[in-house]
C-alpha positions as CSV (number, residue, x, y, z in Angstrom):
1,M,73.7,-3.2,-40.9
2,T,76.9,-2.5,-38.9
3,R,75.6,-2.7,-35.4
4,Y,73.0,-4.5,-33.3
5,P,69.6,-2.9,-32.8
6,S,69.3,-0.5,-29.8
7,R,67.1,-2.9,-27.8
8,T,69.7,-5.6,-28.1
9,I,72.4,-3.2,-27.0
10,I,70.4,-1.9,-24.0
11,L,69.7,-5.5,-22.9
12,H,73.3,-6.5,-23.3
13,W,74.8,-3.7,-21.2
14,L,71.9,-3.7,-18.6
15,S,72.2,-7.4,-18.0
16,G,76.0,-7.3,-18.1
17,A,76.1,-4.7,-15.4
18,L,73.5,-6.6,-13.3
19,L,75.4,-9.9,-13.7
20,L,78.7,-8.2,-12.8
21,F,77.1,-6.8,-9.7
22,L,75.7,-10.2,-8.7
23,L,78.9,-12.0,-9.4
24,V,81.0,-9.6,-7.4
25,T,78.6,-9.2,-4.4
26,G,77.8,-12.9,-4.4
27,T,81.4,-14.1,-4.6
28,L,83.2,-11.5,-2.6
29,V,80.5,-10.4,-0.1
30,L,77.7,-12.9,0.5
31,S,79.9,-16.1,0.4
32,N,82.2,-14.6,3.1
33,M,79.4,-13.5,5.5
34,P,78.2,-15.9,8.2
35,N,74.6,-16.9,7.7
36,T,73.0,-14.7,10.3
37,V,70.0,-12.4,10.5
38,E,72.3,-9.5,9.4
39,K,72.7,-11.3,6.1
40,L,69.0,-11.4,5.3
41,G,68.8,-7.9,3.6
42,S,71.7,-8.8,1.4
43,F,70.1,-12.1,0.5
44,K,66.9,-10.3,-0.4
45,I,68.6,-8.0,-2.8
46,H,70.7,-10.9,-4.3
47,M,67.6,-13.1,-4.8
48,I,65.5,-10.3,-6.4
49,L,68.3,-9.2,-8.7
50,G,69.2,-12.8,-9.5
51,L,65.6,-13.4,-10.6
52,I,65.6,-10.2,-12.7
53,A,68.9,-11.2,-14.3
54,T,67.6,-14.6,-15.2
55,L,64.4,-13.3,-16.7
56,L,66.3,-10.5,-18.5
57,S,68.5,-13.1,-20.0
58,L,65.5,-15.1,-21.2
59,V,64.1,-11.9,-22.8
60,R,67.6,-11.3,-24.4
61,I,67.5,-14.7,-26.0
62,G,64.1,-14.0,-27.5
63,V,65.2,-10.6,-28.7
64,I,68.4,-12.0,-30.3
65,L,66.5,-14.7,-32.1
66,K,63.9,-12.3,-33.5
67,S,66.2,-9.3,-34.2
68,P,68.2,-8.6,-37.3
69,Q,71.9,-9.2,-36.9
70,P,74.8,-7.1,-38.2
71,A,76.9,-8.4,-41.0
72,A,79.0,-11.4,-39.9
73,L,82.6,-10.7,-38.9
74,E,85.4,-12.1,-41.0
75,M,87.0,-14.9,-39.1
76,T,88.1,-18.5,-39.4
77,P,85.5,-21.2,-39.1
78,F,87.2,-22.3,-35.8
79,R,87.0,-18.8,-34.3
80,Q,83.4,-18.5,-35.5
81,T,82.5,-21.8,-33.7
82,L,84.3,-20.6,-30.5
83,M,82.3,-17.4,-30.6
84,K,79.0,-19.2,-31.1
85,V,79.8,-21.7,-28.4
86,N,80.8,-19.0,-26.0
87,H,77.6,-17.0,-26.5
88,I,75.4,-20.1,-26.1
89,A,77.3,-21.2,-23.0
90,I,77.0,-17.8,-21.4
91,Y,73.2,-17.8,-21.8
92,A,72.9,-21.5,-20.7
93,V,75.0,-20.8,-17.6
94,I,73.1,-17.7,-16.7
95,V,69.8,-19.6,-16.8
96,A,71.4,-22.5,-14.9
97,I,72.7,-20.2,-12.2
98,G,69.2,-18.7,-11.9
99,V,67.6,-22.1,-11.6
100,S,70.2,-23.4,-9.1
101,G,69.7,-20.2,-7.0
102,F,65.9,-20.7,-7.0
103,V,66.3,-24.4,-6.1
104,L,68.8,-23.5,-3.3
105,A,66.5,-20.9,-1.9
106,Q,63.6,-23.4,-1.9
107,S,65.7,-26.2,-0.4
108,A,67.0,-23.9,2.4
109,S,63.7,-22.2,3.0
110,L,65.3,-18.9,2.1
111,G,62.3,-17.4,0.3
112,Q,60.1,-18.1,3.4
113,I,62.7,-16.6,5.7
114,V,63.7,-13.6,3.6
115,F,60.4,-12.5,2.2
116,F,57.8,-13.8,4.7
117,G,59.8,-13.7,8.0
118,A,59.5,-17.4,8.7
119,D,61.0,-18.3,12.0
120,T,63.4,-20.9,10.6
121,A,67.1,-21.0,11.4
122,L,69.5,-20.3,8.5
123,Y,71.7,-23.2,7.6
124,D,75.3,-22.7,8.6
125,S,76.5,-23.3,5.0
126,F,74.7,-23.5,1.7
127,K,77.5,-25.8,0.6
128,D,75.7,-28.5,2.6
129,F,73.3,-28.5,-0.4
130,G,74.6,-30.0,-3.6
131,V,72.8,-27.3,-5.5
132,G,74.6,-24.7,-3.4
133,V,77.9,-26.1,-4.6
134,V,76.6,-26.1,-8.2
135,H,75.4,-22.5,-7.9
136,G,78.8,-21.4,-6.7
137,F,80.7,-23.4,-9.3
138,L,78.5,-22.0,-12.1
139,T,79.3,-18.5,-11.1
140,K,83.0,-19.2,-11.6
141,V,82.2,-20.8,-15.0
142,L,80.2,-17.7,-16.0
143,L,83.1,-15.4,-14.9
144,F,85.4,-17.5,-17.1
145,L,83.0,-17.3,-20.1
146,V,82.6,-13.5,-19.7
147,V,86.4,-13.0,-19.5
148,T,86.9,-15.2,-22.6
149,H,84.1,-13.2,-24.4
150,V,85.9,-9.9,-23.6
151,L,89.3,-11.2,-24.6
152,G,87.8,-12.5,-27.8
153,V,86.5,-9.0,-28.6
154,I,89.8,-7.4,-27.7
155,S,91.9,-9.9,-29.6
156,Y,89.7,-9.6,-32.7
157,S,89.9,-5.8,-32.6
158,I,93.7,-5.9,-32.3
159,A,94.3,-8.6,-35.0
160,H,91.9,-7.0,-37.5
161,K,92.7,-3.4,-36.5
162,R,89.0,-2.8,-36.2
163,N,86.9,-1.6,-33.2
164,I,84.1,-4.1,-33.1
165,M,82.8,-2.6,-29.9
166,N,80.9,-0.2,-32.1
167,R,78.6,-3.1,-33.0
168,M,77.4,-3.3,-29.4
169,W,77.4,0.4,-28.6
170,F,75.2,3.4,-29.3
């Protein structure tokens, strides 16, 4: 087998696009907006998509564990370890971001405000919550892990003169 099964490929690119959207909008848009009523619609979208991304990642983990894998790439044991650690870290951080987002939403009553119209004032800053700081930090860690993942694919392809993107494409 030279490539991953179609369901794995679909889940990879779907969750990748969703996570990229969440990272960009959360980091560049939501974090820079004041916590006012105008922000509630954006919160709602971010919270729903964040939950979907977390659940999708859990499904991906299950699919990966049960699906056949393509033949292993030729690489040094050190690089093999880096690749494995990077993949495990990506999934762990995605789940941790989802959990921290959920805990932050509960701590700040965001779910009640956004979805049920609770008449509770929004906090001035979610950085007042330790979990809010953790949530923001983990998004930066995820961004770093994804960049190193992409750089790993590119550097392997250049060094081995082989397009390994075909393994994760249709």
